[in-house]
N, C-alpha and C positions, 0 to 999 in steps of 0.2 A: 622896595618890595622884596619880601623874603622869598628865597628859592628853596626847592626841595633838596634835602641832603641825601642823595642817592647812595645806596650801599655799594662800595667799591668792589666787594667780592662776597659771594654767597656760597656756603658749603652745605652739602646734604648732611642731615643729622647722621651721626654714627650709629644711631639706633635703627636706621633704615634696613641695613643688612640683617641685623639681629632679628627684627620683627618679621621680615620676609622669611627668614629661615624657620622661625617658630611657627608662623602661619602655615608654611609648607608641612612642617611636622604635624600640626594639629589636623590638617586636611587628611593626612595619612594615618590618623589616630595614633600618633606617637606623642605621648605626653611626658616624655622623659625630662624636658626642660622645666616642667612644673616643679620637679624636685629641687632644681637649682634656685628657682624663684622662692620657694618656701624656705630654703636654707638661708637665702639673703634676708628674708623678712623676719625669720625666727631663728637666729643663729644658736640660741641656747636650748631650743626645744625641738628642732627640726627632726631629730632622730626618733622622737616619740610620736610624730605626726604621720598619718596615713593619707595617701592621695585619694581623692574622690573626684574623678573626672567625668564630664559629660561632653559628648562630641558636638559642641555647638557649631564650630567652623565647618565640619564635614556636613552637618545637617543643612546649613545655609547653601553650601555648594550643590548638594544633591537635589535640593528642593527647587532651586531656581535655574539650574543648568539642565535643560531638558531637550535641547535641539538635536542631539545625536543618539537619543535612545532608540530611534528608528532610523534606518539609513535614509539620507536625503537623496534626491535625484539631481544629477549634475548635467549641464550641457555647456559646451565650449563654443565660442565664436571668435572671429577675428575682430579687431577694432573697427573694421568697416561694417560689421554686422553680419557678415556671412558666417554660417555655422561650419564647424569642422565636419569633414566628410566622415562617413560611418567607420572607415578604417582607422582613422586617427582617434575618434571618440572611443571605439572599442579598445584600442591599445591603451588609451589613458585609463579606462575603467579597470583593465587588467593590472596596470601599474599601481593604481590606487589600492586595489584589492590586495596585491602582493605586499604593499607597505602597511596594510591594515589601517588605512588612513581614517576610516570612520571611527575606529576605536581610539586612535590618537586624538582626533578632534573632540571626542566625548571627554577625554581627560583634559584636553586644553580648555574646553568650555567650563569644566568644574574648577580648574586651577585659575582661570581668568576671573571668576567670581571672587576668589580668595586673594589673588595677587594684583589684579587690575592691569597687569602687563605681562604677557608671555612672549618669549622670543623663540622662534623656531629656526633650525639649521638643517640643511641637507648636505650630507657628505658621504664619501665612499665608505663602505664597510671595511674596517681594518683587516688587512690580509686578503682582500678581494679586489679583483680588477673590474668587476661589473656590478657588484651588489651595492645598493644604496641603503642608508638608514636616515630616518628623520628623528631628530631629537628636539625636545621642547624644554625650555629653561625658565625657572622663576627668577625674579630680579636678583636674588642673593647669589645666583650662579653665573651672572654675566656682569661684566664691566663694559660700558659703552662711552666712547668719546664722540658725542654728537656734534653736528653742525650748530653753532650758536644761534642761528636764525631758523633754519629748517630742522629744528631739534627733534621733530617726530619722525623724520624720514630715515628709513633704513639706508637707502642708497646715498644719502648725503652725509651719513656718519663716517668719521675718519677711521675708527677701528673698533672691533668687537673682541673681547677676551672672555672665552668660555671656560668654566671649570669642568674638566673632562676626566672621567675615570681612566686611568692608564693601566693599572694592575689591580687584580682582585683575588682574594683567597677566601677561605671559609671564615676568617676572623678579622680581615682588614681590607681596606680599599685605599689605594694610592692615587692621588689626583695630580694632573698636570694642567697646563693652560694651552688652549687653542687660540692662536692670534689670527684674526682675519682682517685685512684691510684691502685697499684697492690695488696693492702691489703684490701681496703674498698671503699665503695661508699655511701656517706651520703649527705643529705640536711642539710646545716648549716644555721639556721634561728632562731633568738632570743636566741642564745646561747644554743639551744637544738638540737643535731644532730638526724636526722631521717634517717633510712636505706632506700636505693633506691631499691635494688634488694632483700635484706633480712632484716628482722626487726632489727637484730643486726648490720647492716651496712656492714657485710662482703660480699665478692664476692662468688657467687655459685661455687662449685667445678668444674662444667661443663665449666666454663670460662677458666680453665687451665692456669691461670695467665695472660690471655689476656684481653684487654680492649674493650668494645663494642663501639668503636669510629672509625670513618673513616675521611679522609681528602681529599680535592681537592685543588690542588696547581698549580698556574701558576707562572713561574719565579723561580729563585733560591734564597733561603734564604742566608743570611750571615752566615759565620761559627759560629756554636754554637747557632743560632737563629732558631726557629721553623717556623716563619712566613716569607713569601716573602715580599719584600718591597712594600709599597702601591703605586698606580699610582698617585703620587702627581701632575703630569701634569694635570690630569683630574680635580682634586680638584682645582688647581690654575685657570684653565680655567673657571670653574663654578663660583668661587668667583670673578674673574676679570670681567666676563661678567655681573654678577648681580650688582656689585658695580659700574661698568662703566655706565650701563644703568640708575641706580638710580642717579648717579652723573650728567650725561648729562641731565636727565629729570629735575633736580632741576635747573641746569644752564640755561636751555632753558626757564623754567617757570619764573624764576626771571629776566632773561635777557630780556624777552619779555615785562616785566612790566616796565613802565617809571616813573621816579621820576620828579614831577613838581618842577621847580625852578624859583624864581624871584630874579634877581640880584639887589643889592643895596636897599634892602627893610629890615626894621627892624622887629623884632619879633612881636611888638605890632600891626603894620599895617597888617602883614600877618594873624594874628589871626582874624581880622575883615573881611577878604576877603571871600566871599562865591563863591565856584567854582561850576560849573555845566553847563548843556546845555542851561539853561534858564537865566544864569547870565552873566552880562557884567562887566568886571573889567577895571579900568583905570590905566595906568602906567605913571610915570614921565619920563622926557626925558632921564634921566640916568639909568632908570631901563629896564630890559630885562626879558621876560618870555620865558621859553623853557622847553621841556621835555627831560630828559637825560636817555638814556637806556644803560645798561652795555653791552659791547661787549665781547663775549667769543669765543675762537677758538675751537669750538666743532669738526670741521671736522678732524683735526689732531689727536685729542683724540680718536675719533671713528675709524679712519684709523688704529691707533696703536692697538686698541683692536681687530679689525677685522683681522689684520695680525696675531696676536698671536693666536686667535681662529682658524684661517684657518690652520696654521701649526699643532696645537695640534690635530684637528679633522682629518686632512688628515693622519697624522702618527698614528692615532688610527683607521684607516680604515673606516671612515665614508664616505658617498656618496660625491664625489667631486662636483657633480652638484649643491650642496648647495652653492658653492662659485664660480662656473664658469658661466660666462654669455654665453647665447646661448645654443643650444642643443648639447648633446654628441653623437658622432658617435657610431655605433655598436661595432667597434673595441675598442673604449675607454671604453665602458661598460664591454666588455669581460675582458680587462686588469684590470679594477677596481674589478671585481668579482674574478679574479685570485689573486690580491693582498690581498683581504680580505680572500681568502681561506687559505693563509699561517697562519694567526693568528687563524683561525678556526681549522686547523689541530693541532695546539698546544693545543687547547681546547680539541680535541678528546683524546689526550694522557692523559690529566688530568682527563677527565670525565670517561674514561675506568678504570683508576686506582681507582677512587672514587667508581665506580660500584663494582669492586672486593673487595675493602675495606668494602663497605656496606654489601655485602653478607657474608663476613667472620665475621663481627660484628653481623649481624642478626643470623647467624648460632649458635653462642655461646649463644645468648639470647633465641633462640628457644629450644636449647638443655637443657638450665636451666629450661625452662618451663615444659618440659616433664621428666626432671631428667634422661636423657639418651643421648647417642651419636647418635641421630637419623639423624642428618644432618652432612655430612662429609665436610671436606675442599674441596673447589672447585674453578674453574676458570670460570668467566662469560665472554661469548662472546656477544658483542653488535653490531648489524647491524643497523646503523643510516640511516634515510631517508634524503638524501642530496637534497639541493635545486637545481633544474635543471634550465638551461638557459630558459628564456621566449621563448615560441614558440606557434604558432597557433595550434588549436586543430587538424586540418587535418594533418599537418606535424608531429605532435607528435604521432598521431595514426599510420601513415605510418611507422615512425621510430620504433615504438613498434612492429608492425607486422613483420618488417624485422628482428628484434632481435629474435622473436619467430621462424621465418623460418630458420634463420642461426644457431639455436640451442644455442644462447648465453644465453637465459633465457626461462622461460615458463610463461604462463599466471598465473599459481598458484604462482610461485615465485615472479612475479611482484606484484600481489595483496597482498601477505603476507608482502612484504616490504612496500607497500603503506599504508596498514591498520594496520600494527603492529600485525598481527595474525600469527598463525602457518601455515606451508605449508599444513598440513592435513586439517585444516579448510578452507584454500584458495582453495584446490582442490575440496572440497565438494561444496563450493559456486560457483566455476566456472562451475562444472558439473551441478548444479541445474540451473544456469543461462542459460547454453546452452540448457538444456532440455526444460526450459520454453520458450526460444526463438523459438525452433523447433516447439513446440505445437502451439504457437501463429502464426507462419508462416503458418502452415497447416490449421488453422482456417481461416486466411485471404486469403489464396490462396490454396484451396483444390486440391489434385491431380486428374487428369482426370481418370474416370473409364470406363470400357467397356460399350459400348452402348451410351456413351455420344456423342453428335453431336456438332462439332465446328461450329462457326459462318461462317467459311470459306466454 
């Protein structure tokens, strides 16, 4: 009986880092690498080619990553289920606000769509004794030595190596490496290690052997790998579109230009001819003057590119109206929103895991700052503000009032979810608004008193 021939060793493709870096550039609307790709494809004519870039990668990220466009509401509880007291919850909200965490998570959500794995790190602000910063990294900026079995786990990984800016000026950035494992955390720059959390490079005892690192991940990594596979289809679509538009632009420009030709003329006579609108040239009987233009079949080239782009974007849940002629029906729009909701629900799972990983990383760093176990292990519940179906203001207000009357929600709960505030703050605001409305109505329409005479 034949047995399987298992591969003794597997290596990640060397293109992984390159594609991750280029996807990161495309997300930031940096298309400089397209010039290098065009140069490799067309070494003899690249200098005469113009770039024609369309932000496909950024569009996919912006259109599907929607969960932090409005601030979510967070609540923290112990593993036993007991909620954090108001003092701790309020302190955490102030810390999150100081770190501008919602903005950071908005960027993480968009980068997650593009990279499929984002690694976050909490560390002291350089030159500060109490300030904290939160950095997020794409796969091309991190090296990870994972556990071969628990390969997706941050805490089981042996070491993380981050590419960190060390020096920056108006025209250059110098990078070093931050190494973090379960024994030490140091900046490695110029051959001289510098401690990150403690001067000697060791980890504070409050860390308890844990790492102040969190991860957001879409998709499933291969066995033994820490990172999920990259969305190479998005990369291919961006490169194909940029190269195709640059190529067709050159073909159209040079194809529209005509080459003047005189048949049966020698070089000496041609050099004496003066061409122009005010010149007249004479031709012998056997000579013929014509302008020859090159013919290029651009339509099939563009059709092939458009078909590829169409299927990539549709299967990445972009708006189908970009490729369909005519208007979409209401039902089609609802089905489109439903299709996109599937991938957004996958994002919710990844983002909630990242929120919990962030709190537990933040907890050990805060405990190290006060040298005490002041912040316990906890679970973060996140209530996101979902995008609702478009509706006119009147019908939306009527629907909201029916929800209040049926006891499905309250004005305070609705306001808290919309504004990302606590229910207590929402109740106070609703009460204040109602009181102000009542006073304004009394001023505009004062109640009748005894002795007043009506016009009737």
